[in-house]
LUMMIGU-929781 format. One record per residue (C-alpha): residue in three letters; x, y, z. Coordinates in Angstrom, 3 decimals. Example, Ala and Ser with C-alpha at 12.3 -4.5 7.8 and 13.67 -1.06 7.14 Angstrom:
<r residuo="ALA" X="12.300" Y="-4.500" Z="7.800"/>
<r residuo="SER" X="13.670" Y="-1.060" Z="7.140"/>
***
This chain:
<r residuo="PHE" X="81.919" Y="88.166" Z="94.529"/>
<r residuo="LEU" X="80.350" Y="90.514" Z="92.045"/>
<r residuo="GLY" X="76.976" Y="89.706" Z="93.650"/>
<r residuo="VAL" X="78.414" Y="90.632" Z="97.081"/>
<r residuo="ILE" X="79.643" Y="93.959" Z="95.700"/>
<r residuo="ALA" X="76.283" Y="94.728" Z="94.096"/>
<r residuo="VAL" X="74.337" Y="93.934" Z="97.261"/>
<r residuo="ALA" X="76.722" Y="95.991" Z="99.438"/>
<r residuo="LEU" X="76.481" Y="98.995" Z="97.078"/>
<r residuo="THR" X="72.669" Y="98.746" Z="96.916"/>
<r residuo="VAL" X="72.386" Y="98.773" Z="100.733"/>
<r residuo="ALA" X="74.943" Y="101.584" Z="101.058"/>
<r residuo="VAL" X="73.164" Y="103.733" Z="98.442"/>
<r residuo="TRP" X="69.891" Y="103.233" Z="100.332"/>
<r residuo="GLU" X="71.494" Y="104.229" Z="103.637"/>
<r residuo="LEU" X="73.208" Y="107.341" Z="102.304"/>
<r residuo="THR" X="70.178" Y="108.511" Z="100.387"/>
<r residuo="ARG" X="68.042" Y="108.055" Z="103.509"/>
<r residuo="ALA" X="70.634" Y="109.931" Z="105.619"/>
<r residuo="VAL" X="70.908" Y="112.832" Z="103.132"/>
<r residuo="ARG" X="67.161" Y="113.260" Z="103.204"/>
<r residuo="GLN" X="67.342" Y="114.015" Z="106.844"/>
<r residuo="GLY" X="69.291" Y="117.068" Z="105.910"/>
<r residuo="GLY" X="66.476" Y="118.337" Z="103.649"/>
<r residuo="ALA" X="67.629" Y="117.120" Z="100.222"/>
<r residuo="ARG" X="65.516" Y="114.655" Z="98.269"/>
<r residuo="PRO" X="67.727" Y="112.750" Z="95.850"/>
<r residuo="PRO" X="65.680" Y="110.251" Z="93.765"/>
<r residuo="LEU" X="66.263" Y="106.778" Z="95.186"/>
<r residuo="VAL" X="65.205" Y="104.512" Z="92.265"/>
<r residuo="PRO" X="67.718" Y="105.687" Z="89.604"/>
<r residuo="LEU" X="70.466" Y="105.698" Z="92.257"/>
<r residuo="LEU" X="69.719" Y="102.081" Z="93.295"/>
<r residuo="LEU" X="69.441" Y="100.833" Z="89.696"/>
<r residuo="GLY" X="72.429" Y="102.810" Z="88.528"/>
<r residuo="GLY" X="74.545" Y="101.908" Z="91.525"/>
<r residuo="THR" X="73.928" Y="98.188" Z="91.017"/>
<r residuo="SER" X="74.626" Y="98.417" Z="87.341"/>
<r residuo="MET" X="77.939" Y="100.221" Z="87.877"/>
<r residuo="ALA" X="79.408" Y="97.209" Z="89.623"/>
<r residuo="GLY" X="78.569" Y="95.026" Z="86.639"/>
<r residuo="LEU" X="79.826" Y="97.598" Z="84.123"/>
<r residuo="ALA" X="83.114" Y="97.815" Z="86.008"/>
<r residuo="TRP" X="83.484" Y="93.991" Z="86.037"/>
<r residuo="TYR" X="82.718" Y="93.444" Z="82.390"/>
<r residuo="GLY" X="83.758" Y="96.790" Z="80.833"/>
<r residuo="GLY" X="86.579" Y="98.175" Z="82.959"/>
<r residuo="PRO" X="87.144" Y="101.728" Z="84.206"/>
<r residuo="ASP" X="85.721" Y="103.413" Z="81.106"/>
<r residuo="ALA" X="82.415" Y="101.559" Z="81.488"/>
<r residuo="LEU" X="82.355" Y="102.456" Z="85.221"/>
<r residuo="SER" X="82.643" Y="106.136" Z="84.257"/>
<r residuo="VAL" X="79.883" Y="105.805" Z="81.660"/>
<r residuo="GLY" X="77.719" Y="104.182" Z="84.377"/>
<r residuo="LEU" X="78.268" Y="107.138" Z="86.676"/>
<r residuo="LEU" X="77.287" Y="109.605" Z="83.916"/>
<r residuo="VAL" X="74.111" Y="107.629" Z="83.020"/>
<r residuo="THR" X="73.145" Y="107.305" Z="86.685"/>
<r residuo="VAL" X="73.417" Y="111.087" Z="87.297"/>
<r residuo="LEU" X="71.516" Y="111.842" Z="84.058"/>
<r residuo="ALA" X="68.786" Y="109.375" Z="85.041"/>
<r residuo="ALA" X="68.523" Y="111.030" Z="88.437"/>
<r residuo="MET" X="68.225" Y="114.441" Z="86.811"/>
<r residuo="ILE" X="65.407" Y="113.256" Z="84.531"/>
<r residuo="TRP" X="63.594" Y="111.337" Z="87.326"/>
<r residuo="ARG" X="63.711" Y="114.338" Z="89.669"/>
<r residuo="LEU" X="61.984" Y="116.579" Z="87.056"/>
<r residuo="ALA" X="58.656" Y="114.948" Z="87.939"/>
<r residuo="ASP" X="58.739" Y="116.628" Z="91.352"/>
<r residuo="GLY" X="58.974" Y="120.185" Z="90.000"/>
<r residuo="PRO" X="61.619" Y="122.894" Z="90.142"/>
<r residuo="ALA" X="61.618" Y="123.547" Z="93.898"/>
<r residuo="GLY" X="64.934" Y="122.344" Z="95.365"/>
<r residuo="TYR" X="66.047" Y="120.752" Z="92.086"/>
<r residuo="GLN" X="69.701" Y="121.917" Z="92.225"/>
<r residuo="ARG" X="69.965" Y="120.814" Z="95.860"/>
<r residuo="ASP" X="68.495" Y="117.356" Z="95.141"/>
<r residuo="ILE" X="70.668" Y="116.695" Z="92.093"/>
<r residuo="THR" X="73.765" Y="117.780" Z="93.961"/>
<r residuo="ALA" X="72.874" Y="115.294" Z="96.668"/>
<r residuo="ALA" X="72.213" Y="112.602" Z="94.076"/>
<r residuo="THR" X="75.595" Y="113.209" Z="92.469"/>
<r residuo="LEU" X="77.316" Y="112.948" Z="95.857"/>
<r residuo="VAL" X="75.575" Y="109.579" Z="96.483"/>
<r residuo="ALA" X="76.472" Y="108.268" Z="92.999"/>
<r residuo="VAL" X="80.121" Y="109.230" Z="93.251"/>
<r residuo="TYR" X="80.655" Y="108.374" Z="96.893"/>
<r residuo="VAL" X="79.174" Y="104.917" Z="96.918"/>
<r residuo="PRO" X="78.740" Y="103.014" Z="93.563"/>
<r residuo="PHE" X="81.546" Y="104.822" Z="91.689"/>
<r residuo="LEU" X="84.135" Y="104.373" Z="94.378"/>
<r residuo="GLY" X="82.761" Y="100.964" Z="95.297"/>
<r residuo="GLY" X="82.949" Y="99.893" Z="91.617"/>
<r residuo="PHE" X="86.734" Y="99.781" Z="91.980"/>
<r residuo="ALA" X="86.247" Y="96.622" Z="94.039"/>
<r residuo="ALA" X="85.042" Y="94.950" Z="90.873"/>
<r residuo="LEU" X="87.993" Y="96.359" Z="88.933"/>
<r residuo="LEU" X="90.359" Y="94.960" Z="91.571"/>
<r residuo="ALA" X="88.726" Y="91.524" Z="91.607"/>
<r residuo="GLU" X="88.238" Y="91.000" Z="87.806"/>
<r residuo="PRO" X="91.910" Y="90.025" Z="86.851"/>
<r residuo="THR" X="93.099" Y="86.446" Z="87.245"/>
<r residuo="ASP" X="94.984" Y="87.493" Z="90.385"/>
<r residuo="GLY" X="92.010" Y="89.577" Z="91.597"/>
<r residuo="ALA" X="91.651" Y="87.598" Z="94.808"/>
<r residuo="GLN" X="95.120" Y="88.636" Z="95.917"/>
<r residuo="ARG" X="94.498" Y="92.232" Z="94.950"/>
<r residuo="VAL" X="91.305" Y="92.346" Z="97.032"/>
<r residuo="LEU" X="93.118" Y="90.588" Z="99.877"/>
<r residuo="VAL" X="96.030" Y="93.029" Z="100.151"/>
<r residuo="THR" X="93.589" Y="96.032" Z="99.940"/>
<r residuo="LEU" X="91.339" Y="94.744" Z="102.705"/>
<r residuo="ALA" X="94.293" Y="93.685" Z="104.816"/>
<r residuo="ALA" X="95.812" Y="97.165" Z="104.535"/>
<r residuo="VAL" X="92.503" Y="98.782" Z="105.596"/>
<r residuo="VAL" X="92.214" Y="96.429" Z="108.606"/>
<r residuo="LEU" X="95.837" Y="97.050" Z="109.591"/>
<r residuo="SER" X="95.239" Y="100.866" Z="109.369"/>
<r residuo="ASP" X="92.102" Y="100.670" Z="111.535"/>
<r residuo="THR" X="93.672" Y="98.270" Z="114.033"/>
<r residuo="GLY" X="97.023" Y="100.142" Z="114.280"/>
<r residuo="GLY" X="95.225" Y="103.414" Z="114.688"/>
<r residuo="TYR" X="92.966" Y="102.048" Z="117.382"/>
<r residuo="VAL" X="95.764" Y="100.480" Z="119.462"/>
<r residuo="ALA" X="98.067" Y="103.494" Z="119.199"/>
<r residuo="GLY" X="95.214" Y="105.849" Z="119.959"/>
<r residuo="VAL" X="94.138" Y="103.901" Z="123.066"/>
<r residuo="PHE" X="97.632" Y="103.664" Z="124.525"/>
<r residuo="PHE" X="99.353" Y="106.832" Z="123.282"/>
<r residuo="GLY" X="96.654" Y="109.187" Z="122.006"/>
<r residuo="ARG" X="97.112" Y="112.613" Z="123.485"/>
<r residuo="HIS" X="96.733" Y="115.145" Z="120.664"/>
<r residuo="PRO" X="93.419" Y="115.277" Z="118.749"/>
<r residuo="MET" X="93.810" Y="115.276" Z="115.009"/>
<r residuo="SER" X="90.432" Y="116.756" Z="114.077"/>
<r residuo="PRO" X="88.335" Y="117.317" Z="117.212"/>
<r residuo="THR" X="85.473" Y="119.027" Z="115.467"/>
<r residuo="VAL" X="85.042" Y="116.134" Z="112.944"/>
<r residuo="SER" X="86.132" Y="113.039" Z="114.863"/>
<r residuo="PRO" X="87.095" Y="113.706" Z="118.499"/>
<r residuo="LYS" X="88.479" Y="110.208" Z="119.099"/>
<r residuo="LYS" X="91.124" Y="110.424" Z="116.367"/>
<r residuo="SER" X="94.585" Y="111.500" Z="117.419"/>
<r residuo="TRP" X="97.878" Y="112.165" Z="115.690"/>
<r residuo="GLU" X="99.371" Y="109.259" Z="117.664"/>
<r residuo="GLY" X="96.625" Y="107.027" Z="116.245"/>
<r residuo="LEU" X="97.427" Y="108.200" Z="112.750"/>
<r residuo="ALA" X="101.090" Y="107.326" Z="113.292"/>
<r residuo="GLY" X="100.041" Y="103.844" Z="114.458"/>
<r residuo="SER" X="97.912" Y="103.444" Z="111.344"/>
<r residuo="LEU" X="100.759" Y="104.395" Z="109.071"/>
<r residuo="VAL" X="103.314" Y="102.165" Z="110.772"/>
<r residuo="ALA" X="101.057" Y="99.133" Z="110.998"/>
<r residuo="THR" X="99.933" Y="99.329" Z="107.378"/>
<r residuo="ALA" X="103.365" Y="100.062" Z="105.967"/>
<r residuo="ALA" X="104.886" Y="97.122" Z="107.871"/>
<r residuo="GLY" X="102.127" Y="94.681" Z="106.970"/>
<r residuo="SER" X="101.986" Y="95.660" Z="103.293"/>
<r residuo="ALA" X="105.782" Y="95.445" Z="103.078"/>
<r residuo="ILE" X="105.405" Y="91.728" Z="103.934"/>
<r residuo="LEU" X="102.260" Y="90.958" Z="101.977"/>
<r residuo="LEU" X="102.978" Y="92.591" Z="98.585"/>
<r residuo="PRO" X="106.400" Y="91.062" Z="98.070"/>
<r residuo="LEU" X="104.944" Y="87.615" Z="98.869"/>
<r residuo="LEU" X="101.972" Y="87.870" Z="96.577"/>
<r residuo="PHE" X="103.196" Y="90.096" Z="93.757"/>
<r residuo="GLU" X="107.014" Y="89.878" Z="93.925"/>
<r residuo="VAL" X="107.388" Y="93.645" Z="94.220"/>
<r residuo="ALA" X="110.152" Y="95.352" Z="96.230"/>
<r residuo="LEU" X="109.647" Y="95.564" Z="99.965"/>
<r residuo="TRP" X="109.798" Y="99.320" Z="99.988"/>
<r residuo="TRP" X="107.099" Y="99.511" Z="97.312"/>
<r residuo="GLY" X="104.952" Y="97.404" Z="99.582"/>
<r residuo="ALA" X="105.472" Y="99.954" Z="102.337"/>
<r residuo="VAL" X="104.532" Y="102.791" Z="100.033"/>
<r residuo="PHE" X="101.372" Y="100.965" Z="99.118"/>
<r residuo="GLY" X="100.545" Y="100.542" Z="102.780"/>
<r residuo="LEU" X="101.125" Y="104.243" Z="103.513"/>
<r residuo="ALA" X="98.918" Y="105.319" Z="100.635"/>
<r residuo="ILE" X="96.055" Y="102.947" Z="101.643"/>
<r residuo="SER" X="96.294" Y="104.043" Z="105.295"/>
<r residuo="ILE" X="96.061" Y="107.756" Z="104.341"/>
<r residuo="ALA" X="93.096" Y="107.006" Z="102.035"/>
<r residuo="SER" X="91.408" Y="104.996" Z="104.784"/>
<r residuo="VAL" X="91.762" Y="107.762" Z="107.354"/>
<r residuo="LEU" X="90.499" Y="110.363" Z="104.882"/>
<r residuo="GLY" X="87.500" Y="108.140" Z="104.127"/>
<r residuo="ASP" X="86.653" Y="107.760" Z="107.725"/>
<r residuo="LEU" X="86.987" Y="111.539" Z="108.329"/>
<r residuo="ALA" X="84.878" Y="112.324" Z="105.255"/>
<r residuo="GLU" X="82.009" Y="110.195" Z="106.513"/>
<r residuo="SER" X="82.313" Y="111.603" Z="110.012"/>
<r residuo="MET" X="82.145" Y="115.138" Z="108.629"/>
<r residuo="LEU" X="79.075" Y="114.274" Z="106.478"/>
<r residuo="LYS" X="77.294" Y="112.716" Z="109.508"/>
<r residuo="ARG" X="78.088" Y="115.742" Z="111.673"/>
<r residuo="ASP" X="76.718" Y="118.015" Z="108.948"/>
<r residuo="LEU" X="73.524" Y="115.960" Z="108.799"/>
<r residuo="GLY" X="73.271" Y="115.804" Z="112.549"/>
<r residuo="ILE" X="73.249" Y="112.018" Z="112.791"/>
<r residuo="LYS" X="75.328" Y="109.510" Z="114.728"/>
<r residuo="ASP" X="75.048" Y="106.458" Z="112.351"/>
<r residuo="MET" X="73.946" Y="106.056" Z="108.792"/>
<r residuo="SER" X="71.347" Y="103.533" Z="109.881"/>
<r residuo="ASN" X="70.675" Y="100.884" Z="112.515"/>
<r residuo="LEU" X="71.073" Y="97.999" Z="110.065"/>
<r residuo="LEU" X="74.026" Y="96.443" Z="112.033"/>
<r residuo="PRO" X="73.249" Y="96.483" Z="115.745"/>
<r residuo="GLY" X="76.138" Y="97.975" Z="117.690"/>
<r residuo="HIS" X="77.909" Y="99.119" Z="114.543"/>
<r residuo="GLY" X="75.526" Y="101.556" Z="112.936"/>
<r residuo="GLY" X="74.945" Y="101.085" Z="109.205"/>
<r residuo="LEU" X="76.857" Y="99.403" Z="106.392"/>
<r residuo="MET" X="78.257" Y="102.770" Z="105.319"/>
<r residuo="ASP" X="79.818" Y="103.048" Z="108.774"/>
<r residuo="ARG" X="81.811" Y="99.958" Z="107.904"/>
<r residuo="LEU" X="82.570" Y="100.895" Z="104.295"/>
<r residuo="ASP" X="83.780" Y="104.445" Z="104.872"/>
<r residuo="SER" X="87.497" Y="103.574" Z="104.984"/>
<r residuo="ILE" X="87.238" Y="100.955" Z="102.253"/>
<r residuo="LEU" X="85.510" Y="103.171" Z="99.665"/>
<r residuo="PHE" X="88.466" Y="105.653" Z="99.574"/>
<r residuo="ALA" X="91.035" Y="102.805" Z="99.649"/>
<r residuo="LEU" X="89.616" Y="100.933" Z="96.644"/>
<r residuo="PRO" X="90.587" Y="103.386" Z="93.842"/>
<r residuo="THR" X="93.887" Y="104.106" Z="95.560"/>
<r residuo="ALA" X="94.705" Y="100.388" Z="95.613"/>
<r residuo="TYR" X="93.559" Y="99.926" Z="92.040"/>
<r residuo="LEU" X="95.766" Y="102.611" Z="90.709"/>
<r residuo="LEU" X="98.808" Y="101.674" Z="92.738"/>
<r residuo="LEU" X="98.516" Y="97.957" Z="91.876"/>
<r residuo="ALA" X="98.025" Y="98.816" Z="88.182"/>
<r residuo="TYR" X="101.501" Y="100.321" Z="88.355"/>
<r residuo="LEU" X="103.212" Y="97.979" Z="90.822"/>
<r residuo="ALA" X="101.780" Y="94.651" Z="89.576"/>
<r residuo="PRO" X="100.384" Y="95.254" Z="86.037"/>
***
């Protein structure tokens, strides 16, 4: 599973770096790829502190690497590199933190299930009841009715899953679902806003009919640290 995480983060870093370059920035790809892959392993073997150190080293390596291209646009490029490092491998590294404990499979399962429930509940409610756009300038298809569907579906599903797998109170399961749903929606909106700012529709054409891998990971990346922190409290 650590290998799956590392491959996914590597592809996502490449996609986001490529997309950001269309906006004029030139973040250095090599240190971001190497650092992003390493951060998954650091999180797995060293915990959250090692993940934070990996982020720091990755940004420093990008700063040093970029010096070779001269001072023109340096601040812009390092800002873009920091965005890529935080957005993809740092947030994605929480997947390794979730999976590392002995009950890691259950932690990953409830997190992914909550994200799927949020997306599905939002889609169904939006199709049948969507009337009021939530953020038309960022994501025209999202509606407040869809958001309500996401919250209800995720809260209900998590209220069933978490008590079964972790023996927590039903209402704590619902709270977990609500938090993951909000994080998922924010992640989706954040990527949509970034793509609109860059003037692109998809991060890449890697997945025919679906855009790039980042277009599939947008909700998950924001949900991972949220789930890790909540489960650390609910099921230590």
